[in-house]
N, C-alpha and C positions, 0 to 999 in steps of 0.2 A: 414160364411168369417172365416177363421182364420188369428190369432193376433198372433202377436210376443208379445215379452218379452217387449221390448220398447213401446209396443202401450199400455201396460197397466199399463207404468208410467204415473205418474200426467204430465203436460204440464209443469209445474217449475225444475221437474225432468230432462225433456227431454233437457230444455235448457240449465241446469248445463253440463251436461253429454257430448251434441255436441263441447262445445269449446273444452273441453280434446281430444276430438277422432279428432280434425283438426291439433292441431301440431305433432301427433302420426303419424298420415298421411303425414303431410308433412315430418318428419325425416325420414318417409320412402322411399318418393320420393327423397329426397337429399340423400339418401344412394344408392338408384339404380344409381342414375346419375352422382355421385363423381368419379373423376376420379379412377381407380387402382392402384395401387404402383406397381412399377416397379420391373417387374421379378429379381430375382437376379441372375446376370451375363447373364440374357437373351440374349445379343449380342452376346454370345457362343456356345447357344444351337442349332442355325442351321447347324453351323461349327461342331459339336459334330456330330449330326444327319448323315452329309454326309460323316464323317468319319467312323459311323459306318456303314454306307452302301458300303462302299469300303472295308470295313476288311469282311465283312459278302460276298460279292460278290467274294473276292479274295478267302476266305475259302472253300465256297464251288466251286470254279474254273470256275463261271460264267464270271470273269474276267481272260481276258487270261493275264498269267506273262509276256509273252514279249511285250506287248503292256502297259499294267502301272500295275507294281510291287507292291506288298503286302504293304501294311501301315509297317507292320517290318521290310519288304527290305529297305522301306526310311528311316525307324530308326537308322537301322544298319548303313547305308550309311553314314548318317548324323552325326551317333558317329564315325564313320572314319574321317571324315572332319573336327571333332572339333578334337580329338584325333590330326591328325598331324597338327593344327593350320590353316588349308585352311579358311574352315569357318569362322574364326572370323577375321581375316586379311583381309576379303573381303566382309563380311559386315560393318567392320567400314569404308573402301574405302567407301562402295555404302551409307552410311549412312551419310558421311561426306557431299558426294557430293549433296545428297539428301537436307541436312539442308541449305547448303550454299545458294544453290538455290531458296530453301523456303522463305529464308531471304530474300531474293534481292527482289523478287517475290511480297511475303508479303508489303514489304517497298514500293516500287514501286507502286504496285496496291492502298495503302491506300493515299499516296500521291495525286497522279492522281484523285483518287475518292472523295478528299474532296476537291482539286483544283475544279473539275467539278461540285463537289454537291451545294456548296457553292456559286460559282459565274457563274453568264450566260455565261459573256464573256471564262471563263473558260469550261466551258461545251460545248460551240459553237467550241471552239478550238481542244477539247481532245475528245470527245465522238465517234463524227464519225469515227476518224482514230482506237479507240477503237473497235467499232464495225467491224470493217472493219477485222481488227484482231480477232477476234472473231468467223468471217466467215472462219477465214483460220485456218486449224491445225496446231499444233507446231510443229507438226511432218514432216508436208512437207515443213518446212521452215531449215529442217537437211542439204538439199544439199550447199544451201545460207550461212546457218551458217558455212559451215565447209569450203566456199572460204573466207568465212571473218576472221573468227578465226583460222581457219586448225584443225585438228583432237586431239588437245589433251583436257585438261582440260577445259579449258575458253569455247567452244564450248558445254560441255557436261552440265555444271553449268546455262551457259545464256539459252537453251533450257527448261532445268528443271523451272528456271525463267518466261519465258515466257507462260509456261502451268500453272502456278500459278498465274500470273498477270489477266488474266482475269476473274476468278470467282472472285479473292478478290475485282477486280474494280465494276465490275458489282452488285455485292449484298451489297457491302459498299455504292455505287452510291443511289441502288434502297431503302438502308435504310434511307441515306439523306433527299433522294426527298420524304420519306416518315413521315417525321416529322408535326406534327400539326401544324399548323401555328398559332394554339392559344398560343403554349409555344414561340415562336417568340414573339407573341404580349404580352404575360404577360413578357419578357426577356425586351420588350421596357419598360413597365410600370415600372417595377424595376430599369429601368437604369441599365443594366447587361453593363459591358464592354465587348469588342470583344472579349479577352480572358476569360472572364468568360462567358460567351455564349457558346464559340466552349466546355466548359470542363462541365458545369450545363446541355446544352442542345443539342448540336449537338453530342457529344461521347456516351451519353446516349443512343439517339437516334439511332443512327448508329452502335451500337452494335451489336443486334440482327442480321441484315443483314452482318456483318462483319463476327461473327461467323458462320451462317450458310455459307457462302462464303470458310470459313477456311476447313470445310468439304470436298468441294468440292477442293479444292487446296492439300491438303495433299493426295487424293487419284490421282490428276492430276501430282502430284511431283513423286510418285512411277510410275506413268504410263509411264514418257515420261524417267526416268530411266533405264525401262526396255531397253527400246531400244538403249540411246544413250550409254549403257554400251557393247552395241553388236558393236559400233563402232571404231572397231582400240582401243579397250581397252586393258590394260595389267594386270587389276586387277579391283575387284571388282564382285557381285552375277554375274549380267549380263557377264561376260567375263568369267566367272567360268563355266555358263551353256552355252556357245558357246564353250568352249572346250571340254566339254564332249559329247558336240553334234557330232564336230569330232570324236569321239572315241568312238561313238553309248552308252555312260553308260546314258541309261535311268531315272536309280535311283538318279544320280548326279542331273540331270534335275528337275526331281522332288521335290529335295530336295530344288533348288533355287525358284520354282514358291511356295512351302510352304513357304518359308522364306520370299517373296514378300507377298504373302497373309497374313501372320502375319503381317508383317509390317504397311500395309495397316488397318488390322483390329484393331489393337492398335493404330494406329495415331488417327483413326475415333473416338474411343472410349474415347481417351483422350481429342480430343476437343468435345466430348459432356459432357461429366466430367463437363469439365469447363464451355461449357455452362450452365448447371445445379445450377453450384454454383452461378455464375455471375448473371446468369436473374432468379432469385430468384421469383420475382416480377411477372413473365410472368409464368402461369401454365397452359400447354393443357392436352387433354385425353390421350397423349401420354407420359407424366410425370410420 
């Protein structure tokens, strides 16, 4: 029978070697299971890959330029729009509409979620109507909103706010309902006042849900903006795209789509950055 080096060692030596081997094994196990560090600018890799495929298809002729112009053609069109100031002016108008609707929707969703999440009576009065609204797309309400508010800026901002309101309410409400009852019992034990309970227990407990809702909310704001800016608008990225459709300018339409995509991408990246900085105590494999 073959023997190994460890078998030739005396029992005392094997006992001393074993404890040293176990921590080493545990260190390697922890290293394998530990979450990896995020790839720098990893959120942009997919977009860059898509851009590369688009450029390669245009350069080789696989993509018809009449249906989808090449990226460099889009860049030239964007440069022309920037040079005459049209892109900056329309972008400023769109950003103002989206920001105003986002602020109103976030404030309303947060307020209703707090009332519904902290009170059974509030939940009975609020949650049902909000769930009904959740089943109705905000864009389906545009004909009714036009009758109520006309076709001006008010209708556009209200449409965006309604699209933002639902994800903020849903995720913040779920965050509030998911707070461990032991924290509430501890707050009663140390005799926290109502404002102190909200500050030290409710707000930290609801923050993860609120930030998750924000990621959906910023996307909903840009989606609603795309539609409302094509309803009798006289400025904005959507108006620029609609005007380009009238004259068959596909390159300008694609410039608008790229702008919308970049706005959504950077907005989501900003919320994720705030989430990582704020929720440093809650790490996952994706972080």
